[in-house]
PDB file with SEQRES, HELIX, SHEET and CRYST1 records, atoms N, CA, C and O in Angstrom:
SEQRES   1 A   90  MET ALA ASN TYR ALA SER VAL GLU ALA MET THR ARG MET          
SEQRES   2 A   90  ILE THR SER ILE THR LYS THR ILE GLN ALA GLU GLN ALA          
SEQRES   3 A   90  VAL VAL GLU LEU LEU ARG LYS ASP TYR GLN ALA VAL GLY          
SEQRES   4 A   90  GLN GLU TRP ASN ASP PRO GLN TYR GLU LYS LEU GLY PRO          
SEQRES   5 A   90  VAL ILE ASP ASP ALA VAL ARG GLU LEU SER GLY ASN GLN          
SEQRES   6 A   90  ALA LYS LEU SER GLU CYS ILE VAL ARG LEU GLN LEU LEU          
SEQRES   7 A   90  ARG THR LYS LEU GLU GLU TYR LEU SER THR ARG LEU              
HELIX    1 AA1 ALA A    5  GLU A   41  1                                  37    
HELIX    2 AA2 PRO A   45  THR A   88  1                                  44    
CRYST1    1.000    1.000    1.000  90.00  90.00  90.00 P 1           1          
ATOM      1  N   MET A   1       0.913  -1.202   0.034  1.00  0.00           N  
ATOM      2  CA  MET A   1      -0.006   0.010   0.001  1.00  0.00           C  
ATOM      3  C   MET A   1       0.846   1.237   0.009  1.00  0.00           C  
ATOM      4  O   MET A   1       1.842   1.292   0.729  1.00  0.00           O  
ATOM      5  N   ALA A   2       0.496   2.202  -0.751  1.00  0.00           N  
ATOM      6  CA  ALA A   2       1.238   3.460  -0.826  1.00  0.00           C  
ATOM      7  C   ALA A   2       1.097   4.228   0.508  1.00  0.00           C  
ATOM      8  O   ALA A   2       0.119   4.049   1.234  1.00  0.00           O  
ATOM      9  N   ASN A   3       2.105   5.096   0.819  1.00  0.00           N  
ATOM     10  CA  ASN A   3       1.989   5.931   1.945  1.00  0.00           C  
ATOM     11  C   ASN A   3       1.164   7.094   1.659  1.00  0.00           C  
ATOM     12  O   ASN A   3       1.409   7.849   0.719  1.00  0.00           O  
ATOM     13  N   TYR A   4       0.116   7.256   2.519  1.00  0.00           N  
ATOM     14  CA  TYR A   4      -0.804   8.407   2.353  1.00  0.00           C  
ATOM     15  C   TYR A   4      -0.604   9.311   3.563  1.00  0.00           C  
ATOM     16  O   TYR A   4      -0.426   8.856   4.693  1.00  0.00           O  
ATOM     17  N   ALA A   5      -0.639  10.596   3.280  1.00  0.00           N  
ATOM     18  CA  ALA A   5      -0.403  11.613   4.285  1.00  0.00           C  
ATOM     19  C   ALA A   5      -1.479  11.488   5.373  1.00  0.00           C  
ATOM     20  O   ALA A   5      -1.189  11.714   6.547  1.00  0.00           O  
ATOM     21  N   SER A   6      -2.674  11.143   5.012  1.00  0.00           N  
ATOM     22  CA  SER A   6      -3.792  11.017   6.013  1.00  0.00           C  
ATOM     23  C   SER A   6      -3.558   9.861   6.969  1.00  0.00           C  
ATOM     24  O   SER A   6      -3.875   9.983   8.152  1.00  0.00           O  
ATOM     25  N   VAL A   7      -3.023   8.761   6.511  1.00  0.00           N  
ATOM     26  CA  VAL A   7      -2.705   7.592   7.323  1.00  0.00           C  
ATOM     27  C   VAL A   7      -1.615   7.975   8.259  1.00  0.00           C  
ATOM     28  O   VAL A   7      -1.694   7.701   9.456  1.00  0.00           O  
ATOM     29  N   GLU A   8      -0.552   8.631   7.720  1.00  0.00           N  
ATOM     30  CA  GLU A   8       0.534   9.057   8.518  1.00  0.00           C  
ATOM     31  C   GLU A   8       0.145  10.044   9.603  1.00  0.00           C  
ATOM     32  O   GLU A   8       0.703  10.058  10.701  1.00  0.00           O  
ATOM     33  N   ALA A   9      -0.852  10.885   9.248  1.00  0.00           N  
ATOM     34  CA  ALA A   9      -1.319  11.885  10.248  1.00  0.00           C  
ATOM     35  C   ALA A   9      -2.096  11.126  11.364  1.00  0.00           C  
ATOM     36  O   ALA A   9      -1.981  11.490  12.534  1.00  0.00           O  
ATOM     37  N   MET A  10      -2.836  10.140  11.033  1.00  0.00           N  
ATOM     38  CA  MET A  10      -3.576   9.396  12.071  1.00  0.00           C  
ATOM     39  C   MET A  10      -2.564   8.635  12.948  1.00  0.00           C  
ATOM     40  O   MET A  10      -2.763   8.516  14.157  1.00  0.00           O  
ATOM     41  N   THR A  11      -1.486   8.122  12.346  1.00  0.00           N  
ATOM     42  CA  THR A  11      -0.466   7.478  13.129  1.00  0.00           C  
ATOM     43  C   THR A  11       0.229   8.436  14.093  1.00  0.00           C  
ATOM     44  O   THR A  11       0.575   8.056  15.211  1.00  0.00           O  
ATOM     45  N   ARG A  12       0.435   9.699  13.648  1.00  0.00           N  
ATOM     46  CA  ARG A  12       1.006  10.658  14.545  1.00  0.00           C  
ATOM     47  C   ARG A  12       0.042  10.977  15.668  1.00  0.00           C  
ATOM     48  O   ARG A  12       0.483  11.163  16.802  1.00  0.00           O  
ATOM     49  N   MET A  13      -1.276  11.049  15.404  1.00  0.00           N  
ATOM     50  CA  MET A  13      -2.237  11.272  16.471  1.00  0.00           C  
ATOM     51  C   MET A  13      -2.102  10.195  17.528  1.00  0.00           C  
ATOM     52  O   MET A  13      -2.002  10.483  18.721  1.00  0.00           O  
ATOM     53  N   ILE A  14      -2.101   8.965  17.079  1.00  0.00           N  
ATOM     54  CA  ILE A  14      -1.912   7.850  17.987  1.00  0.00           C  
ATOM     55  C   ILE A  14      -0.651   7.936  18.841  1.00  0.00           C  
ATOM     56  O   ILE A  14      -0.648   7.732  20.055  1.00  0.00           O  
ATOM     57  N   THR A  15       0.372   8.239  18.143  1.00  0.00           N  
ATOM     58  CA  THR A  15       1.703   8.387  18.809  1.00  0.00           C  
ATOM     59  C   THR A  15       1.662   9.540  19.853  1.00  0.00           C  
ATOM     60  O   THR A  15       2.165   9.387  20.966  1.00  0.00           O  
ATOM     61  N   SER A  16       1.068  10.670  19.483  1.00  0.00           N  
ATOM     62  CA  SER A  16       0.978  11.799  20.356  1.00  0.00           C  
ATOM     63  C   SER A  16       0.225  11.455  21.648  1.00  0.00           C  
ATOM     64  O   SER A  16       0.662  11.788  22.750  1.00  0.00           O  
ATOM     65  N   ILE A  17      -0.902  10.786  21.480  1.00  0.00           N  
ATOM     66  CA  ILE A  17      -1.693  10.457  22.661  1.00  0.00           C  
ATOM     67  C   ILE A  17      -0.925   9.423  23.537  1.00  0.00           C  
ATOM     68  O   ILE A  17      -0.925   9.509  24.765  1.00  0.00           O  
ATOM     69  N   THR A  18      -0.274   8.447  22.862  1.00  0.00           N  
ATOM     70  CA  THR A  18       0.495   7.471  23.630  1.00  0.00           C  
ATOM     71  C   THR A  18       1.614   8.162  24.354  1.00  0.00           C  
ATOM     72  O   THR A  18       1.856   7.787  25.501  1.00  0.00           O  
ATOM     73  N   LYS A  19       2.296   9.088  23.840  1.00  0.00           N  
ATOM     74  CA  LYS A  19       3.328   9.846  24.544  1.00  0.00           C  
ATOM     75  C   LYS A  19       2.759  10.622  25.682  1.00  0.00           C  
ATOM     76  O   LYS A  19       3.386  10.708  26.738  1.00  0.00           O  
ATOM     77  N   THR A  20       1.606  11.188  25.516  1.00  0.00           N  
ATOM     78  CA  THR A  20       0.888  11.948  26.577  1.00  0.00           C  
ATOM     79  C   THR A  20       0.633  11.045  27.755  1.00  0.00           C  
ATOM     80  O   THR A  20       0.879  11.452  28.891  1.00  0.00           O  
ATOM     81  N   ILE A  21       0.146   9.824  27.537  1.00  0.00           N  
ATOM     82  CA  ILE A  21      -0.152   8.943  28.551  1.00  0.00           C  
ATOM     83  C   ILE A  21       1.152   8.566  29.302  1.00  0.00           C  
ATOM     84  O   ILE A  21       1.187   8.553  30.533  1.00  0.00           O  
ATOM     85  N   GLN A  22       2.206   8.264  28.541  1.00  0.00           N  
ATOM     86  CA  GLN A  22       3.476   7.923  29.168  1.00  0.00           C  
ATOM     87  C   GLN A  22       4.008   9.081  30.014  1.00  0.00           C  
ATOM     88  O   GLN A  22       4.542   8.877  31.104  1.00  0.00           O  
ATOM     89  N   ALA A  23       3.850  10.303  29.490  1.00  0.00           N  
ATOM     90  CA  ALA A  23       4.318  11.469  30.248  1.00  0.00           C  
ATOM     91  C   ALA A  23       3.488  11.622  31.532  1.00  0.00           C  
ATOM     92  O   ALA A  23       4.045  11.934  32.585  1.00  0.00           O  
ATOM     93  N   GLU A  24       2.221  11.415  31.464  1.00  0.00           N  
ATOM     94  CA  GLU A  24       1.385  11.522  32.738  1.00  0.00           C  
ATOM     95  C   GLU A  24       1.708  10.448  33.671  1.00  0.00           C  
ATOM     96  O   GLU A  24       1.647  10.690  34.876  1.00  0.00           O  
ATOM     97  N   GLN A  25       2.053   9.266  33.251  1.00  0.00           N  
ATOM     98  CA  GLN A  25       2.440   8.153  34.165  1.00  0.00           C  
ATOM     99  C   GLN A  25       3.812   8.568  34.783  1.00  0.00           C  
ATOM    100  O   GLN A  25       4.046   8.273  35.955  1.00  0.00           O  
ATOM    101  N   ALA A  26       4.665   9.199  34.079  1.00  0.00           N  
ATOM    102  CA  ALA A  26       5.972   9.598  34.653  1.00  0.00           C  
ATOM    103  C   ALA A  26       5.691  10.661  35.694  1.00  0.00           C  
ATOM    104  O   ALA A  26       6.297  10.642  36.766  1.00  0.00           O  
ATOM    105  N   VAL A  27       4.790  11.590  35.412  1.00  0.00           N  
ATOM    106  CA  VAL A  27       4.458  12.657  36.453  1.00  0.00           C  
ATOM    107  C   VAL A  27       3.909  12.063  37.681  1.00  0.00           C  
ATOM    108  O   VAL A  27       4.278  12.454  38.788  1.00  0.00           O  
ATOM    109  N   VAL A  28       3.017  11.107  37.519  1.00  0.00           N  
ATOM    110  CA  VAL A  28       2.437  10.408  38.698  1.00  0.00           C  
ATOM    111  C   VAL A  28       3.491   9.786  39.587  1.00  0.00           C  
ATOM    112  O   VAL A  28       3.463   9.916  40.811  1.00  0.00           O  
ATOM    113  N   GLU A  29       4.438   9.096  38.926  1.00  0.00           N  
ATOM    114  CA  GLU A  29       5.551   8.403  39.684  1.00  0.00           C  
ATOM    115  C   GLU A  29       6.419   9.496  40.376  1.00  0.00           C  
ATOM    116  O   GLU A  29       6.817   9.348  41.532  1.00  0.00           O  
ATOM    117  N   LEU A  30       6.687  10.552  39.658  1.00  0.00           N  
ATOM    118  CA  LEU A  30       7.480  11.603  40.203  1.00  0.00           C  
ATOM    119  C   LEU A  30       6.870  12.271  41.401  1.00  0.00           C  
ATOM    120  O   LEU A  30       7.537  12.509  42.408  1.00  0.00           O  
ATOM    121  N   LEU A  31       5.544  12.585  41.282  1.00  0.00           N  
ATOM    122  CA  LEU A  31       4.838  13.210  42.390  1.00  0.00           C  
ATOM    123  C   LEU A  31       4.836  12.321  43.657  1.00  0.00           C  
ATOM    124  O   LEU A  31       5.012  12.804  44.775  1.00  0.00           O  
ATOM    125  N   ARG A  32       4.637  11.038  43.442  1.00  0.00           N  
ATOM    126  CA  ARG A  32       4.643  10.120  44.624  1.00  0.00           C  
ATOM    127  C   ARG A  32       6.052  10.045  45.253  1.00  0.00           C  
ATOM    128  O   ARG A  32       6.197  10.088  46.474  1.00  0.00           O  
ATOM    129  N   LYS A  33       7.040   9.937  44.432  1.00  0.00           N  
ATOM    130  CA  LYS A  33       8.438   9.871  44.886  1.00  0.00           C  
ATOM    131  C   LYS A  33       8.830  11.183  45.666  1.00  0.00           C  
ATOM    132  O   LYS A  33       9.429  11.153  46.740  1.00  0.00           O  
ATOM    133  N   ASP A  34       8.461  12.267  45.067  1.00  0.00           N  
ATOM    134  CA  ASP A  34       8.804  13.593  45.648  1.00  0.00           C  
ATOM    135  C   ASP A  34       8.053  13.795  46.959  1.00  0.00           C  
ATOM    136  O   ASP A  34       8.620  14.314  47.921  1.00  0.00           O  
ATOM    137  N   TYR A  35       6.812  13.401  47.007  1.00  0.00           N  
ATOM    138  CA  TYR A  35       5.977  13.448  48.266  1.00  0.00           C  
ATOM    139  C   TYR A  35       6.709  12.693  49.318  1.00  0.00           C  
ATOM    140  O   TYR A  35       6.844  13.189  50.437  1.00  0.00           O  
ATOM    141  N   GLN A  36       7.187  11.526  49.024  1.00  0.00           N  
ATOM    142  CA  GLN A  36       7.885  10.775  50.061  1.00  0.00           C  
ATOM    143  C   GLN A  36       9.189  11.445  50.475  1.00  0.00           C  
ATOM    144  O   GLN A  36       9.556  11.407  51.649  1.00  0.00           O  
ATOM    145  N   ALA A  37       9.882  12.048  49.539  1.00  0.00           N  
ATOM    146  CA  ALA A  37      11.122  12.742  49.809  1.00  0.00           C  
ATOM    147  C   ALA A  37      10.884  13.950  50.761  1.00  0.00           C  
ATOM    148  O   ALA A  37      11.631  14.193  51.709  1.00  0.00           O  
ATOM    149  N   VAL A  38       9.816  14.671  50.447  1.00  0.00           N  
ATOM    150  CA  VAL A  38       9.448  15.831  51.310  1.00  0.00           C  
ATOM    151  C   VAL A  38       9.141  15.306  52.737  1.00  0.00           C  
ATOM    152  O   VAL A  38       9.510  15.932  53.731  1.00  0.00           O  
ATOM    153  N   GLY A  39       8.478  14.177  52.806  1.00  0.00           N  
ATOM    154  CA  GLY A  39       8.098  13.668  54.144  1.00  0.00           C  
ATOM    155  C   GLY A  39       9.268  13.241  54.987  1.00  0.00           C  
ATOM    156  O   GLY A  39       9.135  13.103  56.203  1.00  0.00           O  
ATOM    157  N   GLN A  40      10.452  13.022  54.353  1.00  0.00           N  
ATOM    158  CA  GLN A  40      11.629  12.596  55.142  1.00  0.00           C  
ATOM    159  C   GLN A  40      12.124  13.756  55.997  1.00  0.00           C  
ATOM    160  O   GLN A  40      12.791  13.555  57.011  1.00  0.00           O  
ATOM    161  N   GLU A  41      11.792  14.962  55.577  1.00  0.00           N  
ATOM    162  CA  GLU A  41      12.312  16.189  56.294  1.00  0.00           C  
ATOM    163  C   GLU A  41      11.200  17.015  56.924  1.00  0.00           C  
ATOM    164  O   GLU A  41      11.470  17.860  57.777  1.00  0.00           O  
ATOM    165  N   TRP A  42       9.972  16.791  56.526  1.00  0.00           N  
ATOM    166  CA  TRP A  42       8.857  17.640  57.025  1.00  0.00           C  
ATOM    167  C   TRP A  42       7.751  16.703  57.478  1.00  0.00           C  
ATOM    168  O   TRP A  42       7.055  16.083  56.674  1.00  0.00           O  
ATOM    169  N   ASN A  43       7.618  16.625  58.770  1.00  0.00           N  
ATOM    170  CA  ASN A  43       6.580  15.735  59.271  1.00  0.00           C  
ATOM    171  C   ASN A  43       5.734  16.444  60.388  1.00  0.00           C  
ATOM    172  O   ASN A  43       5.896  16.231  61.589  1.00  0.00           O  
ATOM    173  N   ASP A  44       4.876  17.253  59.891  1.00  0.00           N  
ATOM    174  CA  ASP A  44       3.952  17.967  60.837  1.00  0.00           C  
ATOM    175  C   ASP A  44       2.585  18.119  60.148  1.00  0.00           C  
ATOM    176  O   ASP A  44       2.421  17.733  58.991  1.00  0.00           O  
ATOM    177  N   PRO A  45       1.607  18.686  60.873  1.00  0.00           N  
ATOM    178  CA  PRO A  45       0.300  18.827  60.246  1.00  0.00           C  
ATOM    179  C   PRO A  45       0.228  19.459  58.857  1.00  0.00           C  
ATOM    180  O   PRO A  45      -0.620  19.095  58.043  1.00  0.00           O  
ATOM    181  N   GLN A  46       1.091  20.372  58.608  1.00  0.00           N  
ATOM    182  CA  GLN A  46       1.125  21.029  57.307  1.00  0.00           C  
ATOM    183  C   GLN A  46       1.543  20.017  56.213  1.00  0.00           C  
ATOM    184  O   GLN A  46       1.018  20.058  55.101  1.00  0.00           O  
ATOM    185  N   TYR A  47       2.494  19.104  56.537  1.00  0.00           N  
ATOM    186  CA  TYR A  47       2.833  18.112  55.529  1.00  0.00           C  
ATOM    187  C   TYR A  47       1.661  17.190  55.259  1.00  0.00           C  
ATOM    188  O   TYR A  47       1.460  16.750  54.127  1.00  0.00           O  
ATOM    189  N   GLU A  48       0.907  16.903  56.266  1.00  0.00           N  
ATOM    190  CA  GLU A  48      -0.241  16.017  56.099  1.00  0.00           C  
ATOM    191  C   GLU A  48      -1.237  16.611  55.118  1.00  0.00           C  
ATOM    192  O   GLU A  48      -1.969  15.875  54.457  1.00  0.00           O  
ATOM    193  N   LYS A  49      -1.271  17.906  55.019  1.00  0.00           N  
ATOM    194  CA  LYS A  49      -2.222  18.614  54.030  1.00  0.00           C  
ATOM    195  C   LYS A  49      -1.686  18.417  52.599  1.00  0.00           C  
ATOM    196  O   LYS A  49      -2.454  18.533  51.644  1.00  0.00           O  
ATOM    197  N   LEU A  50      -0.408  18.126  52.435  1.00  0.00           N  
ATOM    198  CA  LEU A  50       0.132  17.923  51.133  1.00  0.00           C  
ATOM    199  C   LEU A  50      -0.349  16.592  50.506  1.00  0.00           C  
ATOM    200  O   LEU A  50      -0.511  16.508  49.289  1.00  0.00           O  
ATOM    201  N   GLY A  51      -0.566  15.601  51.303  1.00  0.00           N  
ATOM    202  CA  GLY A  51      -1.016  14.276  50.836  1.00  0.00           C  
ATOM    203  C   GLY A  51      -2.281  14.380  49.953  1.00  0.00           C  
ATOM    204  O   GLY A  51      -2.277  13.869  48.833  1.00  0.00           O  
ATOM    205  N   PRO A  52      -3.354  15.026  50.429  1.00  0.00           N  
ATOM    206  CA  PRO A  52      -4.554  15.046  49.665  1.00  0.00           C  
ATOM    207  C   PRO A  52      -4.376  15.879  48.337  1.00  0.00           C  
ATOM    208  O   PRO A  52      -5.053  15.629  47.340  1.00  0.00           O  
ATOM    209  N   VAL A  53      -3.485  16.823  48.371  1.00  0.00           N  
ATOM    210  CA  VAL A  53      -3.164  17.550  47.107  1.00  0.00           C  
ATOM    211  C   VAL A  53      -2.555  16.628  46.076  1.00  0.00           C  
ATOM    212  O   VAL A  53      -2.956  16.645  44.913  1.00  0.00           O  
ATOM    213  N   ILE A  54      -1.593  15.824  46.486  1.00  0.00           N  
ATOM    214  CA  ILE A  54      -0.896  14.913  45.639  1.00  0.00           C  
ATOM    215  C   ILE A  54      -1.888  13.836  45.191  1.00  0.00           C  
ATOM    216  O   ILE A  54      -1.869  13.464  44.018  1.00  0.00           O  
ATOM    217  N   ASP A  55      -2.730  13.334  46.046  1.00  0.00           N  
ATOM    218  CA  ASP A  55      -3.738  12.361  45.737  1.00  0.00           C  
ATOM    219  C   ASP A  55      -4.658  12.901  44.653  1.00  0.00           C  
ATOM    220  O   ASP A  55      -4.950  12.193  43.689  1.00  0.00           O  
ATOM    221  N   ASP A  56      -5.109  14.109  44.785  1.00  0.00           N  
ATOM    222  CA  ASP A  56      -6.013  14.713  43.796  1.00  0.00           C  
ATOM    223  C   ASP A  56      -5.333  14.831  42.440  1.00  0.00           C  
ATOM    224  O   ASP A  56      -5.933  14.552  41.402  1.00  0.00           O  
ATOM    225  N   ALA A  57      -4.067  15.248  42.464  1.00  0.00           N  
ATOM    226  CA  ALA A  57      -3.335  15.373  41.198  1.00  0.00           C  
ATOM    227  C   ALA A  57      -3.164  13.972  40.506  1.00  0.00           C  
ATOM    228  O   ALA A  57      -3.362  13.816  39.301  1.00  0.00           O  
ATOM    229  N   VAL A  58      -2.800  13.014  41.316  1.00  0.00           N  
ATOM    230  CA  VAL A  58      -2.659  11.645  40.778  1.00  0.00           C  
ATOM    231  C   VAL A  58      -3.956  11.141  40.250  1.00  0.00           C  
ATOM    232  O   VAL A  58      -4.012  10.566  39.163  1.00  0.00           O  
ATOM    233  N   ARG A  59      -5.019  11.350  41.017  1.00  0.00           N  
ATOM    234  CA  ARG A  59      -6.346  10.910  40.515  1.00  0.00           C  
ATOM    235  C   ARG A  59      -6.745  11.516  39.214  1.00  0.00           C  
ATOM    236  O   ARG A  59      -7.263  10.816  38.344  1.00  0.00           O  
ATOM    237  N   GLU A  60      -6.529  12.763  39.049  1.00  0.00           N  
ATOM    238  CA  GLU A  60      -6.867  13.469  37.750  1.00  0.00           C  
ATOM    239  C   GLU A  60      -6.012  12.984  36.632  1.00  0.00           C  
ATOM    240  O   GLU A  60      -6.505  12.736  35.532  1.00  0.00           O  
ATOM    241  N   LEU A  61      -4.732  12.840  36.889  1.00  0.00           N  
ATOM    242  CA  LEU A  61      -3.843  12.317  35.836  1.00  0.00           C  
ATOM    243  C   LEU A  61      -4.203  10.935  35.415  1.00  0.00           C  
ATOM    244  O   LEU A  61      -4.299  10.637  34.224  1.00  0.00           O  
ATOM    245  N   SER A  62      -4.409  10.058  36.423  1.00  0.00           N  
ATOM    246  CA  SER A  62      -4.712   8.691  36.143  1.00  0.00           C  
ATOM    247  C   SER A  62      -6.102   8.517  35.518  1.00  0.00           C  
ATOM    248  O   SER A  62      -6.286   7.651  34.662  1.00  0.00           O  
ATOM    249  N   GLY A  63      -7.041   9.300  35.919  1.00  0.00           N  
ATOM    250  CA  GLY A  63      -8.400   9.219  35.322  1.00  0.00           C  
ATOM    251  C   GLY A  63      -8.353   9.569  33.823  1.00  0.00           C  
ATOM    252  O   GLY A  63      -9.098   8.995  33.028  1.00  0.00           O  
ATOM    253  N   ASN A  64      -7.533  10.448  33.468  1.00  0.00           N  
ATOM    254  CA  ASN A  64      -7.393  10.896  32.114  1.00  0.00           C  
ATOM    255  C   ASN A  64      -6.863   9.751  31.231  1.00  0.00           C  
ATOM    256  O   ASN A  64      -7.266   9.616  30.076  1.00  0.00           O  
ATOM    257  N   GLN A  65      -5.990   8.962  31.766  1.00  0.00           N  
ATOM    258  CA  GLN A  65      -5.304   7.900  31.039  1.00  0.00           C  
ATOM    259  C   GLN A  65      -6.278   6.900  30.393  1.00  0.00           C  
ATOM    260  O   GLN A  65      -6.096   6.468  29.254  1.00  0.00           O  
ATOM    261  N   ALA A  66      -7.355   6.537  31.193  1.00  0.00           N  
ATOM    262  CA  ALA A  66      -8.316   5.561  30.680  1.00  0.00           C  
ATOM    263  C   ALA A  66      -9.034   6.063  29.496  1.00  0.00           C  
ATOM    264  O   ALA A  66      -9.228   5.326  28.530  1.00  0.00           O  
ATOM    265  N   LYS A  67      -9.457   7.351  29.530  1.00  0.00           N  
ATOM    266  CA  LYS A  67     -10.146   7.924  28.376  1.00  0.00           C  
ATOM    267  C   LYS A  67      -9.198   8.049  27.191  1.00  0.00           C  
ATOM    268  O   LYS A  67      -9.584   7.777  26.054  1.00  0.00           O  
ATOM    269  N   LEU A  68      -7.975   8.453  27.448  1.00  0.00           N  
ATOM    270  CA  LEU A  68      -7.061   8.547  26.303  1.00  0.00           C  
ATOM    271  C   LEU A  68      -6.734   7.249  25.679  1.00  0.00           C  
ATOM    272  O   LEU A  68      -6.519   7.188  24.468  1.00  0.00           O  
ATOM    273  N   SER A  69      -6.685   6.195  26.452  1.00  0.00           N  
ATOM    274  CA  SER A  69      -6.384   4.890  25.931  1.00  0.00           C  
ATOM    275  C   SER A  69      -7.560   4.410  25.079  1.00  0.00           C  
ATOM    276  O   SER A  69      -7.368   3.745  24.062  1.00  0.00           O  
ATOM    277  N   GLU A  70      -8.747   4.745  25.495  1.00  0.00           N  
ATOM    278  CA  GLU A  70      -9.934   4.462  24.649  1.00  0.00           C  
ATOM    279  C   GLU A  70      -9.860   5.211  23.385  1.00  0.00           C  
ATOM    280  O   GLU A  70     -10.187   4.646  22.342  1.00  0.00           O  
ATOM    281  N   CYS A  71      -9.450   6.463  23.385  1.00  0.00           N  
ATOM    282  CA  CYS A  71      -9.233   7.202  22.174  1.00  0.00           C  
ATOM    283  C   CYS A  71      -8.221   6.607  21.202  1.00  0.00           C  
ATOM    284  O   CYS A  71      -8.413   6.637  19.986  1.00  0.00           O  
ATOM    285  N   ILE A  72      -7.187   6.090  21.738  1.00  0.00           N  
ATOM    286  CA  ILE A  72      -6.159   5.384  20.923  1.00  0.00           C  
ATOM    287  C   ILE A  72      -6.813   4.219  20.205  1.00  0.00           C  
ATOM    288  O   ILE A  72      -6.669   4.110  18.987  1.00  0.00           O  
ATOM    289  N   VAL A  73      -7.511   3.361  20.888  1.00  0.00           N  
ATOM    290  CA  VAL A  73      -8.174   2.190  20.285  1.00  0.00           C  
ATOM    291  C   VAL A  73      -9.115   2.669  19.187  1.00  0.00           C  
ATOM    292  O   VAL A  73      -9.129   2.079  18.107  1.00  0.00           O  
ATOM    293  N   ARG A  74      -9.875   3.681  19.414  1.00  0.00           N  
ATOM    294  CA  ARG A  74     -10.826   4.183  18.381  1.00  0.00           C  
ATOM    295  C   ARG A  74     -10.034   4.703  17.166  1.00  0.00           C  
ATOM    296  O   ARG A  74     -10.376   4.423  16.017  1.00  0.00           O  
ATOM    297  N   LEU A  75      -9.010   5.437  17.444  1.00  0.00           N  
ATOM    298  CA  LEU A  75      -8.186   5.947  16.325  1.00  0.00           C  
ATOM    299  C   LEU A  75      -7.543   4.873  15.496  1.00  0.00           C  
ATOM    300  O   LEU A  75      -7.436   5.007  14.277  1.00  0.00           O  
ATOM    301  N   GLN A  76      -7.103   3.784  16.148  1.00  0.00           N  
ATOM    302  CA  GLN A  76      -6.491   2.655  15.439  1.00  0.00           C  
ATOM    303  C   GLN A  76      -7.516   2.018  14.553  1.00  0.00           C  
ATOM    304  O   GLN A  76      -7.209   1.692  13.407  1.00  0.00           O  
ATOM    305  N   LEU A  77      -8.726   1.824  15.032  1.00  0.00           N  
ATOM    306  CA  LEU A  77      -9.790   1.249  14.259  1.00  0.00           C  
ATOM    307  C   LEU A  77     -10.178   2.179  13.093  1.00  0.00           C  
ATOM    308  O   LEU A  77     -10.420   1.713  11.979  1.00  0.00           O  
ATOM    309  N   LEU A  78     -10.234   3.490  13.358  1.00  0.00           N  
ATOM    310  CA  LEU A  78     -10.519   4.378  12.232  1.00  0.00           C  
ATOM    311  C   LEU A  78      -9.412   4.403  11.204  1.00  0.00           C  
ATOM    312  O   LEU A  78      -9.687   4.452  10.005  1.00  0.00           O  
ATOM    313  N   ARG A  79      -8.203   4.371  11.629  1.00  0.00           N  
ATOM    314  CA  ARG A  79      -7.048   4.343  10.718  1.00  0.00           C  
ATOM    315  C   ARG A  79      -7.142   3.144   9.818  1.00  0.00           C  
ATOM    316  O   ARG A  79      -6.876   3.261   8.622  1.00  0.00           O  
ATOM    317  N   THR A  80      -7.522   1.949  10.361  1.00  0.00           N  
ATOM    318  CA  THR A  80      -7.732   0.767   9.533  1.00  0.00           C  
ATOM    319  C   THR A  80      -8.774   0.999   8.521  1.00  0.00           C  
ATOM    320  O   THR A  80      -8.599   0.614   7.365  1.00  0.00           O  
ATOM    321  N   LYS A  81      -9.846   1.603   8.884  1.00  0.00           N  
ATOM    322  CA  LYS A  81     -10.999   1.929   7.937  1.00  0.00           C  
ATOM    323  C   LYS A  81     -10.485   2.878   6.883  1.00  0.00           C  
ATOM    324  O   LYS A  81     -10.829   2.723   5.712  1.00  0.00           O  
ATOM    325  N   LEU A  82      -9.681   3.847   7.245  1.00  0.00           N  
ATOM    326  CA  LEU A  82      -9.140   4.822   6.233  1.00  0.00           C  
ATOM    327  C   LEU A  82      -8.290   4.061   5.247  1.00  0.00           C  
ATOM    328  O   LEU A  82      -8.416   4.216   4.032  1.00  0.00           O  
ATOM    329  N   GLU A  83      -7.405   3.220   5.806  1.00  0.00           N  
ATOM    330  CA  GLU A  83      -6.517   2.410   4.939  1.00  0.00           C  
ATOM    331  C   GLU A  83      -7.345   1.538   3.949  1.00  0.00           C  
ATOM    332  O   GLU A  83      -6.995   1.436   2.773  1.00  0.00           O  
ATOM    333  N   GLU A  84      -8.390   0.942   4.418  1.00  0.00           N  
ATOM    334  CA  GLU A  84      -9.280   0.174   3.574  1.00  0.00           C  
ATOM    335  C   GLU A  84      -9.881   1.081   2.484  1.00  0.00           C  
ATOM    336  O   GLU A  84      -9.866   0.764   1.294  1.00  0.00           O  
ATOM    337  N   TYR A  85     -10.386   2.169   2.930  1.00  0.00           N  
ATOM    338  CA  TYR A  85     -10.988   3.094   1.979  1.00  0.00           C  
ATOM    339  C   TYR A  85     -10.039   3.585   0.899  1.00  0.00           C  
ATOM    340  O   TYR A  85     -10.389   3.633  -0.281  1.00  0.00           O  
ATOM    341  N   LEU A  86      -8.821   3.952   1.322  1.00  0.00           N  
ATOM    342  CA  LEU A  86      -7.840   4.374   0.351  1.00  0.00           C  
ATOM    343  C   LEU A  86      -7.392   3.232  -0.591  1.00  0.00           C  
ATOM    344  O   LEU A  86      -7.066   3.470  -1.753  1.00  0.00           O  
ATOM    345  N   SER A  87      -7.384   2.038  -0.088  1.00  0.00           N  
ATOM    346  CA  SER A  87      -6.958   0.919  -0.994  1.00  0.00           C  
ATOM    347  C   SER A  87      -7.991   0.635  -2.002  1.00  0.00           C  
ATOM    348  O   SER A  87      -7.665   0.118  -3.071  1.00  0.00           O  
ATOM    349  N   THR A  88      -9.205   0.935  -1.742  1.00  0.00           N  
ATOM    350  CA  THR A  88     -10.310   0.722  -2.780  1.00  0.00           C  
ATOM    351  C   THR A  88     -10.344   1.788  -3.821  1.00  0.00           C  
ATOM    352  O   THR A  88     -10.943   1.615  -4.882  1.00  0.00           O  
ATOM    353  N   ARG A  89      -9.709   2.886  -3.533  1.00  0.00           N  
ATOM    354  CA  ARG A  89      -9.699   4.027  -4.511  1.00  0.00           C  
ATOM    355  C   ARG A  89      -8.645   3.866  -5.648  1.00  0.00           C  
ATOM    356  O   ARG A  89      -8.633   4.617  -6.624  1.00  0.00           O  
ATOM    357  N   LEU A  90      -7.788   2.875  -5.474  1.00  0.00           N  
ATOM    358  CA  LEU A  90      -6.702   2.687  -6.486  1.00  0.00           C  
ATOM    359  C   LEU A  90      -7.260   2.195  -7.853  1.00  0.00           C  
ATOM    360  O   LEU A  90      -6.494   1.992  -8.795  1.00  0.00           O  
TER     361      LEU A  90                                                      
END                                                                             
């Protein structure tokens, strides 16, 4: 099959979303690690207030990943349909 710009564009969309998910996962890991590091030196009621903030951030980042993964699957299916469509036009 010939390379079509539209198929390549859809592949870039999938790659972009995949990279976004990976970046969000890295941020979640870093937030948790840094929260623990802060706790090594700061252990009072104010530090305890930091936990819920980190939990909220992690929840938001993680919740987004499920929807983005679903978008990737849908894009992959649509890319296949596009490839089929383009192959019938030859």
